[in-house]
FITORTI-922746 format. One record per residue (C-alpha): x, y, z. Coordinates in Angstrom, 3 decimals, always signed. Layout:
residues N
         c1         c2         c3
          X          Y          Z
...
end
This chain:
residues 594
         c1         c2         c3
    +26.883    +10.080    -25.337
    +23.146    +10.006    -25.404
    +21.455     +7.683    -22.628
    +18.614     +6.219    -24.599
    +21.170     +4.723    -27.279
    +23.438     +3.034    -24.751
    +21.559     +1.081    -22.047
    +20.591     -2.203    -23.186
    +21.514     -4.274    -20.351
    +22.315     -2.411    -17.030
    +24.359     -3.786    -13.861
    +20.782     -5.613    -12.848
    +20.149     -6.881    -16.307
    +17.353     -4.299    -17.338
    +17.142     -2.480    -20.531
    +16.390     +1.351    -19.822
    +13.740     +3.087    -21.561
    +12.024     +6.597    -21.627
     +8.628     +6.477    -19.711
     +7.459     +9.349    -21.883
     +9.044    +11.495    -24.415
    +13.020    +11.651    -24.483
    +14.006    +13.955    -21.438
    +17.904    +13.540    -21.697
    +19.277    +16.785    -20.374
    +22.513    +15.061    -19.397
    +24.688    +16.620    -22.520
    +22.796    +19.764    -22.738
    +22.373    +20.895    -19.573
    +19.440    +22.421    -17.639
    +17.720    +25.554    -19.402
    +18.399    +28.832    -18.374
    +16.601    +29.442    -15.020
    +16.643    +25.783    -13.894
    +14.113    +23.373    -15.226
    +11.851    +23.330    -18.250
     +8.204    +24.606    -17.018
     +6.620    +21.740    -18.673
     +8.204    +18.991    -16.845
     +5.595    +18.497    -14.373
     +3.183    +18.191    -17.320
     +5.352    +15.786    -19.167
     +5.562    +13.571    -15.939
     +1.637    +13.615    -15.995
     +1.438    +12.910    -19.971
     +4.064     +9.873    -19.275
     +1.478     +8.596    -16.576
     -1.401     +8.386    -18.876
     -3.074    +11.485    -18.167
     -4.583    +13.073    -21.550
     -3.544    +16.664    -22.820
     -6.749    +18.143    -22.208
     -7.074    +16.948    -18.703
     -3.845    +18.273    -17.140
     -5.326    +21.100    -15.292
     -7.401    +18.636    -12.856
     -4.310    +16.343    -12.570
     -1.640    +19.092    -11.408
     -3.416    +19.395     -7.920
     -5.791    +16.651     -7.718
     -8.794    +17.892     -5.310
    -11.687    +15.590     -3.938
    -14.091    +18.375     -6.180
    -12.645    +17.374     -9.341
    -12.561    +13.512     -8.578
    -15.024    +12.398     -6.162
    -17.756    +10.128     -7.649
    -21.476    +10.423     -6.529
    -21.408     +7.396     -3.839
    -24.430     +6.305     -5.323
    -22.991     +4.871     -8.075
    -21.997     +1.969     -6.183
    -24.304     -0.893     -5.754
    -26.145     -1.319     -2.290
    -24.546     +2.203     -1.509
    -27.843     +3.876     -0.667
    -28.964     +0.481     +1.148
    -25.886     +0.927     +3.374
    -26.263     +4.587     +3.984
    -30.104     +4.253     +4.619
    -29.641     +1.346     +7.323
    -26.755     +3.283     +8.967
    -28.738     +6.472     +9.237
    -31.752     +4.460    +11.019
    -29.482     +3.060    +13.401
    -28.046     +6.434    +14.185
    -31.692     +7.981    +14.320
    -32.787     +5.090    +16.617
    -29.497     +5.166    +18.958
    -28.980     +1.360    +17.814
    -25.884     -0.302    +19.370
    -23.620     -0.584    +16.212
    -19.879     -2.550    +16.062
    -17.620     -1.872    +13.574
    -15.663     -5.012    +12.775
    -12.319     -4.410    +11.183
     -9.494     -6.310     +9.904
     -6.085     -6.125    +11.787
     -4.060     -4.144     +9.174
     -3.730     -0.361     +8.464
     -6.660     -0.362     +5.951
     -8.828     -2.072     +8.428
     -7.604     +0.132    +11.422
     -8.352     +3.208     +9.523
    -11.416     +2.110     +7.825
    -12.740     +1.189    +11.316
    -11.639     +4.404    +13.115
    -13.162     +6.338    +10.231
    -16.692     +5.174    +10.931
    -16.121     +5.081    +14.620
    -15.143     +8.989    +14.480
    -18.131     +9.644    +12.007
    -20.574     +7.729    +14.232
    -19.099     +9.855    +17.261
    -19.632    +13.219    +15.654
    -23.286    +12.039    +14.879
    -23.935    +10.833    +18.614
    -23.765     +7.401    +18.585
    -20.555     +5.780    +20.424
    -19.704     +2.598    +18.146
    -18.079     -0.511    +19.384
    -15.026     -2.056    +17.676
    -14.103     -5.471    +17.286
    -10.656     -6.244    +15.510
    -10.108    -10.243    +15.385
     -6.539    -11.760    +16.337
     -4.570    -12.683    +13.660
     -3.221    -15.970    +15.260
     -6.516    -16.981    +17.127
     -9.131    -16.005    +14.718
     -7.569    -15.199    +11.327
     -8.651    -12.895     +8.601
    -12.235    -11.852     +8.007
    -15.532    -12.025    +10.382
    -16.358    -15.559    +11.814
    -19.855    -16.530    +12.504
    -19.108    -17.147    +16.132
    -17.957    -13.634    +16.371
    -20.847    -11.732    +14.856
    -23.305    -14.306    +16.691
    -21.725    -12.997    +19.970
    -21.551     -9.469    +19.254
    -25.111     -9.708    +18.223
    -26.051    -11.621    +21.658
    -24.072     -8.823    +23.450
    -26.530     -6.262    +21.764
    -25.413     -4.838    +18.653
    -28.294     -4.653    +16.162
    -26.062     -3.665    +13.326
    -22.347     -4.693    +12.496
    -20.411     -3.097     +9.825
    -17.565     -5.046     +8.456
    -14.549     -2.964     +7.032
    -11.566     -4.392     +4.842
    -13.308     -7.868     +5.095
    -16.734     -9.655     +4.540
    -16.783     -9.903     +1.007
    -16.218    -13.645     +0.948
    -17.281    -14.338     +4.309
    -20.600    -16.412     +3.119
    -20.560    -18.760     +6.522
    -20.191    -16.109     +8.707
    -22.703    -13.740     +7.418
    -25.286    -16.681     +7.024
    -24.981    -17.298    +10.720
    -25.346    -13.549    +11.363
    -28.443    -13.716     +9.210
    -29.793    -16.559    +11.302
    -29.263    -14.833    +14.475
    -31.074    -11.791    +13.211
    -28.594     -9.322    +13.028
    -27.970     -6.788    +10.203
    -24.346     -6.734     +8.532
    -23.121     -3.997     +6.127
    -19.993     -5.179     +4.505
    -17.663     -2.228     +3.259
    -14.933     -4.088     +1.291
    -12.596     -3.715     -1.519
    -11.176     -7.365     -2.102
    -12.134     -9.539     -4.969
    -15.534    -11.019     -4.882
    -16.975    -14.463     -6.050
    -20.121    -14.352     -8.634
    -22.262    -15.382     -5.409
    -22.093    -12.740     -2.845
    -22.676    -13.489     +1.026
    -25.965    -12.426     +2.667
    -25.873     -8.998     +3.755
    -28.206     -5.964     +4.573
    -25.758     -4.393     +2.033
    -22.495     -5.189     +0.317
    -20.772     -2.200     -0.968
    -17.503     -2.881     -2.959
    -16.319     -1.619     -6.296
    -15.048     -4.937     -7.153
    -18.188     -6.961     -7.213
    -18.733     -8.733    -10.479
    -21.813     -7.078    -10.922
    -20.772     -3.610    -10.764
    -21.172     -1.462    -13.961
    -18.261     +0.238    -15.584
    -18.462     +3.605    -13.973
    -18.180     +1.812    -10.122
    -15.607     -0.739    -11.413
    -13.436     +2.217    -12.487
    -12.605     +2.387     -8.864
    -11.736     -0.850     -8.275
     -8.318     +0.378     -7.080
     -9.736     +2.200     -3.891
     -8.655     +0.974     -0.721
    -11.422     +0.005     +2.168
    -10.991     +3.261     +3.652
    -12.007     +5.057     +0.755
    -15.196     +2.929     +0.179
    -15.713     +3.543     +3.927
    -15.362     +7.504     +3.153
    -17.779     +7.288     +0.188
    -20.272     +5.623     +2.832
    -19.748     +8.291     +5.196
    -20.554    +10.958     +2.603
    -23.777     +8.717     +1.732
    -24.760     +8.575     +5.187
    -24.509    +12.347     +5.982
    -26.405    +13.137     +2.679
    -29.309    +10.662     +3.691
    -29.367    +12.060     +7.153
    -29.325    +15.395     +5.693
    -32.520    +14.540     +3.615
    -34.094    +13.169     +6.704
    -33.597    +16.529     +8.602
    -31.245    +15.153    +11.258
    -29.162    +18.165    +11.080
    -31.866    +20.709    +11.641
    -30.763    +20.854    +15.562
    -27.053    +19.631    +15.110
    -23.880    +20.398    +13.185
    -23.068    +18.125    +10.638
    -19.764    +16.471    +10.982
    -16.465    +17.582     +9.182
    -15.844    +14.637     +6.596
    -12.888    +16.791     +5.390
    -11.185    +16.124     +8.659
    -11.236    +12.435     +8.462
     -8.948    +12.483     +5.203
     -5.840    +11.877     +7.153
     -7.202     +8.480     +8.008
     -8.072     +7.712     +4.317
     -4.447     +8.773     +3.098
     -2.786     +6.689     +5.505
     -4.824     +3.717     +4.753
     -4.653     +3.946     +1.255
     -0.894     +4.299     +1.154
     -0.343     +1.574     +3.653
     -2.536     -0.747     +1.741
     -0.601     -0.063     -1.299
     -3.393     +0.856     -3.142
     -2.726     +2.560     -6.732
     -2.188     +6.221     -6.171
     -4.049     +7.612     -9.195
     -7.414     +9.330     -9.955
     -9.632     +9.376     -6.785
     -7.023     +7.951     -4.374
     -4.312    +10.559     -5.596
     -6.765    +13.258     -4.706
     -7.316    +11.457     -1.197
     -3.610    +11.165     -0.464
     -2.938    +14.834     -1.547
     -5.685    +16.218     +0.585
     -5.156    +13.796     +3.358
     -1.724    +14.589     +3.969
     -2.728    +18.436     +4.247
     -5.063    +17.271     +7.190
     -2.468    +15.070     +8.799
     +0.046    +18.203     +8.633
     -2.440    +19.737    +10.963
     -2.454    +17.143    +13.429
     -5.917    +17.252    +14.256
     -6.257    +13.526    +14.947
     -4.565    +13.231    +18.469
     -3.362     +9.391    +17.843
     -2.001    +10.226    +14.667
     -0.372    +13.352    +16.172
     +1.621    +10.968    +18.806
     +2.158     +8.314    +15.977
     +4.226    +11.170    +14.331
     +5.718    +11.897    +17.330
     +6.763     +8.470    +18.117
     +8.003     +8.280    +14.597
    +10.389    +10.994    +15.208
     +9.189    +12.971    +12.176
    +10.280    +16.713    +12.792
     +8.146    +17.774     +9.550
     +4.888    +17.368     +8.096
     +4.446    +13.591     +6.874
     +4.726    +13.082     +3.233
     +3.513     +9.907     +0.993
     +6.808     +8.033     +1.578
     +6.356     +8.421     +5.673
     +2.772     +7.016     +5.625
     +4.071     +3.578     +3.823
     +7.165     +3.267     +5.819
     +7.135     +4.894     +9.105
     +3.346     +5.551    +10.313
     +1.894     +2.376     +8.529
     +4.270     -0.290     +9.906
     +3.835     +0.812    +13.214
     +0.244     +0.376    +13.236
     +0.550     -3.029    +11.460
     +3.046     -4.031    +14.206
     -0.204     -4.155    +16.625
     -1.911     -6.488    +14.240
     +1.102     -8.739    +13.293
     +3.061     -9.382    +16.555
     +1.025     -7.609    +19.187
     -2.649     -6.537    +20.176
     -4.793     -6.054    +17.203
     -6.874     -3.452    +18.793
     -4.107     -1.179    +19.176
     -4.468     +0.742    +15.694
     -8.173     +1.321    +16.239
     -7.650     +2.696    +20.011
     -5.009     +4.987    +18.863
     -6.721     +6.542    +15.906
     -9.926     +7.369    +17.959
     -8.633     +8.453    +21.339
     -9.233    +12.025    +22.342
     -6.866    +11.716    +25.300
     -3.121    +12.722    +24.602
     -1.611    +10.363    +27.286
     -3.160     +7.349    +25.991
     -2.273     +8.252    +22.269
     +1.240     +8.654    +23.619
     +1.571     +5.308    +25.472
     -0.273     +3.305    +22.399
     +2.067     +4.916    +20.030
     +5.268     +4.160    +22.072
     +3.976     +0.789    +22.647
     +3.360     +0.494    +18.688
     +6.872     +1.694    +17.826
     +8.634     -1.078    +20.335
     +6.280     -3.611    +18.550
     +7.687     -2.662    +15.209
    +10.908     -3.065    +16.306
    +10.190     -6.697    +17.739
     +8.672     -7.234    +14.152
    +11.711     -6.457    +12.638
    +13.626     -9.153    +14.197
    +11.131    -11.812    +13.691
    +10.890    -10.526    +10.130
    +14.706    -10.908     +9.570
    +14.528    -14.587    +10.826
    +11.676    -15.624     +8.769
    +13.268    -13.831     +5.471
    +16.614    -15.943     +5.904
    +14.570    -19.167     +6.257
    +12.470    -18.109     +3.380
    +15.394    -17.267     +1.091
    +17.199    -20.764     +1.868
    +14.532    -22.249     -0.062
    +14.648    -20.097     -3.125
    +17.507    -21.905     -4.959
    +15.466    -25.259     -4.822
    +12.516    -23.374     -7.120
    +14.799    -21.668     -9.376
    +12.641    -23.030    -12.388
     +9.629    -22.151    -10.829
     +7.506    -19.360    -12.318
     +5.728    -18.779     -9.148
     +7.480    -19.101     -5.531
     +5.682    -20.962     -2.724
     +7.995    -20.940     +0.277
     +6.836    -22.594     +3.609
     +8.192    -23.608     +7.116
     +7.042    -24.422    +10.764
     +7.396    -21.707    +13.293
     +7.324    -18.936    +11.019
     +5.232    -16.026    +12.385
     +2.122    -15.389    +10.399
     +2.364    -11.701    +11.231
     +5.254    -11.367     +9.210
     +4.837    -13.439     +6.128
     +3.118    -10.819     +3.898
     +6.155     -8.539     +4.370
     +8.602    -11.449     +3.639
     +6.674    -12.263     +0.576
     +7.177     -8.787     -0.545
    +10.754     -9.098     -0.029
    +11.005    -12.380     -1.835
     +8.836    -10.943     -4.692
    +11.552     -7.926     -5.241
    +14.624    -10.001     -5.033
    +13.187    -12.997     -7.248
    +11.303    -10.628     -9.803
     +8.482    -13.460     -9.413
     +5.084    -13.664     -7.701
     +6.032    -14.912     -4.188
     +3.829    -16.815     -1.585
     +5.095    -17.438     +1.861
     +3.099    -19.835     +4.356
     +3.539    -20.214     +7.925
     +2.795    -23.901     +8.818
     +0.738    -25.216    +11.833
     -0.656    -21.735    +11.969
     -3.966    -22.810    +13.383
     -5.588    -25.335    +15.725
     -6.388    -27.407    +12.850
     -2.808    -27.571    +11.567
     -3.514    -25.544     +8.400
     -0.828    -23.386     +7.178
     -1.445    -19.355     +6.782
     +0.050    -17.804     +3.508
     +0.407    -14.574     +2.126
     +1.390    -13.462     -1.451
     +2.619    -10.635     -3.593
     +2.506    -10.477     -7.185
     +4.474     -8.295    -10.066
     +2.751     -6.072    -12.365
     +0.510     -7.828    -15.038
     -0.040    -10.960    -12.873
     -3.387    -11.301    -11.182
     -2.325    -13.361     -8.176
     -5.734    -12.674     -6.073
     -7.672    -13.918     -8.966
     -5.522    -17.253     -9.157
     -6.135    -17.948     -5.401
     -9.830    -17.526     -5.778
     -9.711    -20.029     -8.423
     -7.543    -22.310     -6.538
    -10.069    -22.287     -3.626
    -12.855    -23.032     -5.991
    -10.766    -25.870     -7.428
    -10.533    -27.269     -3.803
     -6.898    -26.527     -3.332
     -7.146    -24.451     -0.368
     -9.242    -24.042     +2.799
     -9.841    -20.330     +2.110
     -8.350    -17.432     +0.321
     -8.791    -14.272     -1.647
     -6.972    -10.959     -2.470
     -6.486     -8.425     -5.213
     -4.175     -8.724     -8.375
     -0.846     -7.554     -6.294
     -1.615     -9.449     -2.889
     -3.250    -12.556     -1.667
     -4.026    -14.222     +1.629
     -4.685    -18.103     +2.099
     -5.186    -20.952     +4.444
     -4.242    -24.533     +3.141
     -3.527    -28.088     +4.646
     +0.052    -28.748     +4.492
     -0.347    -31.977     +2.068
     -1.805    -29.737     -0.641
     +1.219    -27.299     -0.855
     +2.904    -29.315     -3.600
     -0.605    -29.511     -5.676
     -1.033    -25.801     -5.066
     +2.634    -25.182     -6.332
     +2.318    -26.848     -9.539
     -1.285    -25.552    -10.186
     +0.013    -21.825     -9.781
     +2.821    -22.751    -12.272
     +0.801    -24.046    -14.850
     -2.102    -21.352    -14.571
     +0.274    -18.313    -14.099
     +3.663    -19.319    -16.321
     +2.609    -17.363    -19.508
     +1.418    -14.630    -17.342
     +4.895    -14.372    -15.527
     +6.889    -14.722    -18.734
     +4.949    -11.907    -20.391
     +5.290     -9.542    -17.454
     +9.114    -10.407    -17.087
     +9.801     -9.847    -20.741
     +8.120     -6.512    -20.526
    +10.133     -5.601    -17.612
    +12.413     -2.215    -17.994
    +13.765     +0.502    -15.822
    +11.718     +3.167    -17.041
    +13.103     +6.649    -16.806
    +11.798    +10.311    -16.735
    +14.632    +12.660    -16.990
    +18.311    +12.450    -17.271
    +20.783    +15.187    -15.848
    +24.423    +16.036    -15.425
    +25.491    +15.716    -11.535
    +25.165    +19.587    -11.380
    +21.321    +19.191    -12.346
    +20.797    +17.168     -9.243
    +19.486    +20.079     -7.059
    +17.032    +20.706     -4.329
    +14.970    +22.689     -6.943
    +14.753    +19.375     -9.155
    +13.401    +17.761     -5.997
    +10.905    +20.329     -5.587
     +9.838    +20.435     -9.196
     +9.314    +16.601     -9.460
     +7.364    +16.433     -6.171
     +4.824    +18.756     -7.921
     +3.622    +15.881     -9.898
     +2.816    +13.528     -6.816
     +2.086    +12.154     -4.722
     +3.528     +9.001     -6.122
     +2.685     +5.439     -4.906
     +1.884     +2.299     -6.730
     +0.220     +2.736    -10.132
     +1.482     +6.547    -10.040
     +5.445     +6.012     -9.992
     +7.624     +8.592     -8.732
    +10.005     +9.994    -11.148
    +13.056     +8.245    -11.909
    +16.126    +10.049    -12.801
    +19.622     +8.835    -14.390
    +22.656    +11.018    -13.486
    +26.000    +10.628    -15.264
    +28.213     +9.889    -16.789
    +29.935     +9.847    -13.400
    +32.477     +8.019    -11.618
    +32.535     +6.793     -8.025
    +34.790     +8.929     -5.593
    +33.744     +6.778     -2.608
    +31.768     +3.419     -2.277
    +31.052     +1.120     +0.829
    +28.668     -0.677     +2.885
    +26.797     +1.063     +5.471
    +23.804     -0.429     +7.911
    +22.094     -3.617     +6.703
    +23.857     -3.989     +3.407
    +23.383     -0.529     +2.105
    +25.711     +0.582     -0.701
    +27.020     +4.057     +0.048
    +28.337     +6.170     -2.672
    +29.783     +9.662     -3.706
    +29.845    +10.161     -7.224
    +31.367    +12.870     -9.524
    +30.801    +13.866    -12.986
    +32.844    +15.886    -15.747
    +30.824    +18.951    -14.727
    +33.048    +19.241    -11.636
    +29.828    +18.758     -9.227
    +29.391    +15.518     -6.815
    +26.490    +14.310     -4.851
    +25.556    +11.822     -2.539
    +23.905     +8.152     -3.316
    +22.709     +5.083     -1.835
    +21.580     +1.672     -2.715
    +19.316     +0.136     -0.153
    +19.961     -3.610     +0.733
    +21.908     -3.854     -2.405
    +25.232     -5.120     -1.227
    +24.504     -8.714     -2.102
    +23.091     -7.919     -5.562
    +25.059     -8.437     -8.764
    +24.868     -4.310     -9.209
    +25.917     -4.063     -5.729
    +29.124     -5.916     -6.032
    +29.839     -4.427     -9.208
    +29.779     -1.163     -7.728
    +31.612     -2.299     -4.817
    +34.122     -3.996     -6.458
    +34.198     -3.400    -10.262
    +33.627     +0.389    -10.630
    +37.112     +1.901    -10.008
    +38.392     +3.965    -12.855
    +35.083     +3.441    -14.889
    +32.477     +5.711    -15.709
    +28.547     +4.909    -15.131
    +25.240     +6.052    -15.084
    +23.285     +5.791    -11.815
    +19.375     +5.873    -11.842
    +16.992     +6.031     -9.261
    +14.759     +8.527     -7.225
    +16.093    +12.026     -6.321
    +15.276    +12.968     -2.554
    +16.230    +15.906     -0.252
    +19.006    +15.453     +2.254
    +18.456    +17.872     +4.948
    +20.812    +16.468     +7.562
    +23.584    +19.187     +6.676
    +23.755    +22.933     +7.140
    +21.960    +23.293     +3.939
    +19.723    +21.082     +2.106
    +20.895    +19.139     -0.831
    +19.916    +16.542     -3.486
    +20.953    +12.879     -3.135
    +20.024     +9.876     -5.435
    +18.599     +6.704     -4.103
    +19.892     +4.169     -6.616
    +17.776     +1.539     -8.208
    +20.113     +0.401    -10.986
    +23.495     +1.275    -12.670
    +24.962     +0.908    -16.139
    +28.544     +1.311    -17.398
    +28.927     +4.478    -19.399
    +32.266     +3.492    -21.198
end
């Protein structure tokens, strides 16, 4: 039975479709010698790579993807001002956001300046006491403490009042950001952001960069400027490639699209990370109990959450301190503390998620979910919004009430593909519904008076209902390959990985396996459905569907699959717990095959 002709409605209610060409090998079996040598090219083509550009994408390098930093507005001004500060030995402060992108961006510039002979300060605002972005009070205080140049990273693009206060105080501010901008930009010595509305097409094509990627481009431009000034006649140039581990971590943890330049950043950054040159990252890898070189998935699910935990429920500066220390003992202590905070974060997150989910039924007819509650920790609302979005299939915002001294709510939102939530929040702010807010297509943050929550809910529904409906109508499970159980091998995993690294915007290959019957199916851990499946070819394999026990698919697998044949679809991963490596399937969906 050919897979492509039979799955119009899976156990999750989705149609299954090919992402690219028909790669149904379940009936025919694998070609002699294993996988078709053109499989990697097929994966690249199905992700939008032109046929005449395959060679560049097979092994992405900076040489092939890095643009001239000067294409970005204000980049040369920013590099020149930073170079002058280095030459003059000025006091420089790097003002970062409290998430991983902010921590890695700040650490990157601090390490760069250290190599250039300047020991820069860092300033990371407290999430609960100060909130997101630079405040005028903090900038003025830093200026009065001696800083003549402040560089904001992963924030500042919308900080009009704060930067006006800094300008009045007479301190120069360089903004390095990637969040959406308003037509009117704040006053700054330079504002580097590929998402400026006045950027041309060449620069705007890099709007998917994380802030740490923009910071890396600024590092290149600064070194180039200093080289032209003769700064390196008597000193060694910094090794910029050694900073790519930070770029990779910040890019993946900020859920930036892993395509084009970002894919090159991550591919090369993982190689650097594997060498463990950064003392703090090495300690964090050990604290995460990784006994191998980190993968792209590890950045998002093991290393990133630990650094984020400092800004969410602990001390916001821990991430930057970890990533910039050269003391192994200090690095180990901070890494262990971040791991403990991450466990604390998980418990807090679970409580808020349960409370938020209890409100979902009352909003089943809304296109955008807006959930709020008193006592919810602002440090976990972004994670919970992401979970709610995955469960509902709708853009979701979670608001912690009474989150600041003025009694305002602090909210975080996550969107679905095809619905620009960041633009909607900026428009809502301009319409007077919000105290503050911004973001990008897939994520946003906001501050709101609690009394305006009903108005915001109606406004978002009116603005985004059509976009959500169209996005949901386009939803389907896109497959790259189907195989019989015997085709699920370690060599398949290795071949598929050659088309990586994978992430948002460059999805990991999805494989359908079947037809199979379940030999074993039970619940393990926090609602995970664990399976052993076998096919007509006599081969069996392990599979797991994470957090699926309460879903319609999970219930069908647990209670309705006995004696029935089905297809399982998901990501193929290597299981190296046993005596020899084996391939297993991380199940995302299933469909009856009889």
